[in-house]
N, C-alpha and C positions, 0 to 999 in steps of 0.2 A: 459232551464237557467240556467245558473250555479250558484250553491249554495255555497257560501264561506264566512266565518263568523268570527267575531271578538270578543275577550275578552277583556272586559272592568272593570277596578277597580275604586270605588269613594268610599270616607268614607260614613258611615251611623252609627246610634243606632238604634236596628233592633226593637226595642220595639216602638218606635215612628212613629207615623201616617206619618209624611210627612219630617221627618230628611234628605232625599236626596236634599230638597230643598236648603239646606246649600252650595250644590256644583253647583247650577245652574248661580251661579253670577260671581264668580272669580276664576274659574277653567277651563281647557280644558282636553280635552282627548288625551292622550299621548301615544305613544307606550311603552310598557314594553322592557327594556333592554335585557331580557332574551327570546325574542321571536324565534323559529327554522324556517327553511325553512319548515318546515312541518306545519299542519294546526293543531289548539288546540280547543277543545270544550267539550262537555260533562262537564260542571262547577257544580262543589257540593262542600261541606264543610264537610270537615273531622277533628275533635278535632280543631275546630278554625282555621285550614289551608287550603287553596284551593287546591284542586283536580280538575284534568280534563285529557280527554283523548289525545294523541298525537300519531299517527302512530298506532292505536288499542292498545295500552297500556296505564296505569294509572300512572299518576303522581302526586306527592305532592308537596306544596311550601309553604316555611314561606311567611308572610307579614311583610315587614319592615316599618322603619318610615316614610320613604319617599313614602309611599303607592306605592311602587313597590315589585315586588314578591323576590324570593330568594331562595337559598339552594334549587333546585329543586331535586328532589330524584325519583326514578322509584319505583313503588310499586306492588311489584311481587303479594301478594296474592291477593289485588284486582283484578289484570289482570288476574287473572285464572279464575274470578267469572264468566265470560262471561257477565260481564253489558253492558248494551245496553242504552245510553244517561245517565241522570242523576241518582244520587242515594242519599238518605236522612239518617241523623243518629240520633239515640236516645241512649245516653249513649252505650253501648256495643252492640247494634243490628244498622244493617244497611239495608234499604231496596232498594230496584232495581228492574229493570225489564232486563228480558234474554228471547230471543224466544216470545216476548210478553205477558208473564205472570210476574206476581209480586211474588217477592223470598224476604225472609231475610236470613243474615248470622249474626254470631255471633262471638264476639272476645274471642278467646281461646288461653291462654299462649302468647298473643301478635300477634295472626294472625287471620285475618278474613277468617272462614272456616265454614264449615256443611252448606251450603243452603238448604232452604226449601222452596217449594212451599206456598204460602199462601192458605189457604181454605176460601173461597169467597163463600157465597151463591148465587143462582140464575145466573150464569154465562153462563150456558150451554143454546144454544139456542138464546141466547139474542144480540149476537155480528156479524157486517158485517164485509164482506171482505173489506179492505181497500188498496188498490194497489195505487202503486207509485214508486219513486226510493228507490235504498235500503237504509236502516237504517245500513250497516256494517261500514259505515263512519260517523255516527252519525249526518246525515243531516236533514234540516228541514222538510222534505218529507221521507217517509220510505215506505218499504212493509211489512206488516202485514199479518201472516200465517191465514188462517181461522179460525174461532171463538177466534181470539187472539188480541191483541191490545192494552196493557196496558202500558202507559210510562212514565218515567221522574217522580216518586214519590216525595211528599215533605210531612212531617209528623209534627204533633202537638209538643210542647213540651213534654208533657207527653206521647206520643205514642199512643194516644185513636184514631186518624184519620188520615188516609192517602189520600191526594189529589193525582190525577194523571190525563191523559190524555187518552181518549178512543173514539172511534167510533161506540158508541153502535145506536142503532136503534132508540130508543126512546129520544134521544137528541136533540137539539135545530138546529142538521144540521152539516155537517161536523165532526171535532173533537173537541169535548167539553174538560171541566173540571168537573172530577167528585170525589166522593169521597166515604169512606168504615169507618165504625165504629168497633171498636174491640168489641167482645161479652165479656159478663161477665166473662165468662171463659178464656180469654186470651189466646186463642188456634186457634180461628177462628175468621172471620169477616162477618158482616151483609152484604146482598145485596148493590150494589154499587146506590148512589143516586148522580142525577145531582146538580152541584153547583149553577145552576138557572140562570135565564136571566139579572141577574146582572152582570155576568161572561161570558156568554155562547153567542154566536150568530149564524147566520147560515154560518159564515166564518169558520178559523180552529181558536180554541185555543188551547194552549200547553204549555209547559215548567211552570210549575204552581210552586210557592215558597213561603212559608209562613214566615213572619218576626213576630216572636213572636205568637200568638194566634189570631192576628186581620186584620192583613195588608195580602193579597194575592196578589202577583204580578205574571203577566202569560203576555203571548205573544199571539198576534192575528193579524189575514190577514184581519181583517175587513176594510171594505172602506173609513172608518174616520180617515184616519191614514198619517202620513208624507211618509212613502214608503209602502214597498208590506207586512212587518210584522214588527210591534213595539209592546212595553212594556207597558203595562196597571196595573192598581191597583186599586182593591176594597178593603174598609176597612170597617169592620163590616159588610160586606154583602151590602153594598150598590152599589150604579151603578157604574160600573169601570170609572175609567180615563185615558186617555194615560198621559203617564210621559213626562216631558219636553224636547226639543230638545238636551239636551246635554245626556240625557241617548237613544234618539231615531234618526232616521236618515232618509233621503230618500230613504234607502234601507232595508234591513234586520237586525231586533235587536230583540234579545229573550234571554231565559235562564238567567235571571236575580238570583242573590245568593245574601247573604249579611252576614258579619259579625258582631260583634260589633264594629268594627273599619272600614270596608271598603265594599264595594259593588262592584259586578262584573256583567258582561252581555256579549253576544254575539253578533256580528254585520258582516256582510258583506260591512262597509262602506268604507273599503280602500281597498277593493282587494283581502282579504286573512284573513283567519283565526288567527289573531294575538291577544296577550292578552296586552290590553290598561289598562291606570290608570290615577287618575287625575292628573294634573299639575296646579299649582297656577300661574294664569295671573299675570305677573309682566310688566309693562307698564315705558319703560326708557320715561326720562322726554323729550326726544327730539323725540319721535316717532312720525310718521308723520301720520295722521290721515288718514282711508280710507275715500274715496269723498272729498279729500283735493283739489280740484281744485278752485283757485280765482275766485270768481261769476263775476268779474267784466272782466275777460277774456274772458267769454263767449257771442257770439252774443244773443242779445234778444230773434231770433224767435226759440232760440233751447231749451228755458228754458220750452217747452210742458205744458204750464201753463193749456192749455185745458185737460192734461192728468194728473193734481193732483189727480184724484180720477175717478175710472170706477167700473162699475158693471160686475164682469166678467161672475157672472152665477146667477141662481136663490139663492144660496148659500154663494157666495164669494163675497165680494167688496174689492177694491185694492186700497191704498192710496199712493202715489209717494212723495217722499221727495228731497229736493232738496241740493246735495252736503252732507257735514257731519254735516248738522244742525239735532238737535232734538227737539229744541223747537219749540213750536207751535207759530208761527208768525200771522198776522193778516190776511194774504192772503187767509189763511186755514179755517176759521172759517164757511165758507159754507160747505166747503166738511164734517165737523164735525156735522153740523146739519144732513148731509144726511146722514152720519155713524150713528148718534143717531138715525134718524127715520127707518133705516135698520135694526138695533137691537130691536126696539119698534116693529116691525112687528111680533115678534116672541118671546112674553114676557114669554113663558115656556122653551126656547129652549138655549143649552149652543154654548158657542162661544170659538173659538181661535183665538187670536191677535197675529200674529207672523212676526217678523220683520227681513227686508232683506237687505243686502247692494249690492254696486257693489264689484269688484273682485279686485279694485285697495288698496293698504293696508295691512298690516301684518293680519293674520287670528286671532290672538287674539283681537286685536282691531276692527276690523270688530264684532266679536262675541258680544264684549260688548255695541257696538254702534247699534247693530241690536236690543239688549235686551232692549236698553235704549229708541229706538223709540217706540218697543211695547209697553212700560211702559207708554211713555209720552201718546200715544193715550189712554190708559187704564184710568189713570189718568183722561184726558180731559174728558170722557164720564163719569168717576165717579161724577166730579164736574157738570156736566151737568145734572146728576139725575139718571141716569143708573141705572136698578135694577141688584146688582151684587150677589146676592144669590138666589138660588132655595129650594123651601121648603123639595123638597125629596132628590135630591143630594146634597146641600151646595152650595159651589162656583159655579156660573155662567161662569165664564171665565180662561180660560188657555191661560196666556200672557209669551211670550217668543222671543227667536230669534236665527235664524240660521244662521248670517253671511251670507258669500258667497258663503254657501254651495249649494243653490238652486236658482241659475239666471235665471230670464226669457230669458235673451239672453247669452248665454255662451259666452266667447272670446269677450266682446262687445270692440267696437274700438271707434265709434263716442259718442258723449257726449248725444245723444239722447238716444242711445242703453245702457250707463251707467246708465241713470237715471231711465230707466224701470228696471233695476235692485235693485235701491235705494227706497224702497216699506216697507209698512205696509199692510198684507192681514188680514183680519177681516172675518173667514169662520164661518157658521153656521154647528154646528156638529151632530145635530139631525134631 
């Protein structure tokens, strides 16, 4: 499978638990003006700027007020260190992976130099061979040499703990997130510890990133995602939750990082590794809404009233909307009774409520319309008395919209086909 990625930029205050939500409603993901024909990846932060790899070289860019990058420069000293994947900075020290081992390098006279392999307890004999495609181009999967394979470090603000990904034998399965703590003498590190089942699964977890000292972002290929790889967040070591559809797609999304003002991530949703940024959605007064076919012009037998709701499988219910409607008119009351009962069948489970539109109308309007539909369903369920919190994990529902990104019938032509795309899916996540 072709592995192609995109870098995405969005504003965030890194010390907050859920600041990325401010960009879930009124922002689109837009391409940077400074993308190249090559692929960009390996996103890292250096002195508040965005660093990334392109053609096996490392570049650095300013972030301007419009949330785009600018003034891209080649960083020769970093490019000479053999950095593979991401790196992390604490003051005048950076931590990175090279050849599957973790290294540090220091800033001396304005140059990053003097790389030193980290001294970590108990690594010998505990690592597995991990085979896959080469990591030379910093792709999601990579070939790890025998007894090697520590990648993509992120570090706490005080430099006392490093999180990274590895495939040790005593992990949860596949590639996991691990961490090491610095010894009291400051010159070596204790043996790796697994980040735990709040983060790791039997699938692959990778690209950890610490926002402040309490929010851990990472990517996972677990089954309950929108695509093959998506971004998750664990706050204060609670059970990880997938980020909203602004930050995830039906493809691969990973390598999330954040400055005080912006976030960045990598995805292949548009077919190439490109840098993306947030753009404010502006709807002109005369914007034609998606699904805006006059209801009187549709014959009664094409309204598919029997398909207002179906149970797609054991874990998923699909609710169908008519045209550009978001309000719950009386004909849908019986459907909501069914959804309410479906959710109450699993009182300790989490659910995703995801809105979709047909493919007519503008991308930005469809995105907003799909979110409004999902929220309308959620609000109706709350009024009906559905439980919204779980004792262990907090919020029970992830509510978002994908616009026209994931139609049931791509390239729909008939009204019946369009209506199957206008829907809200309610899916049990565990």
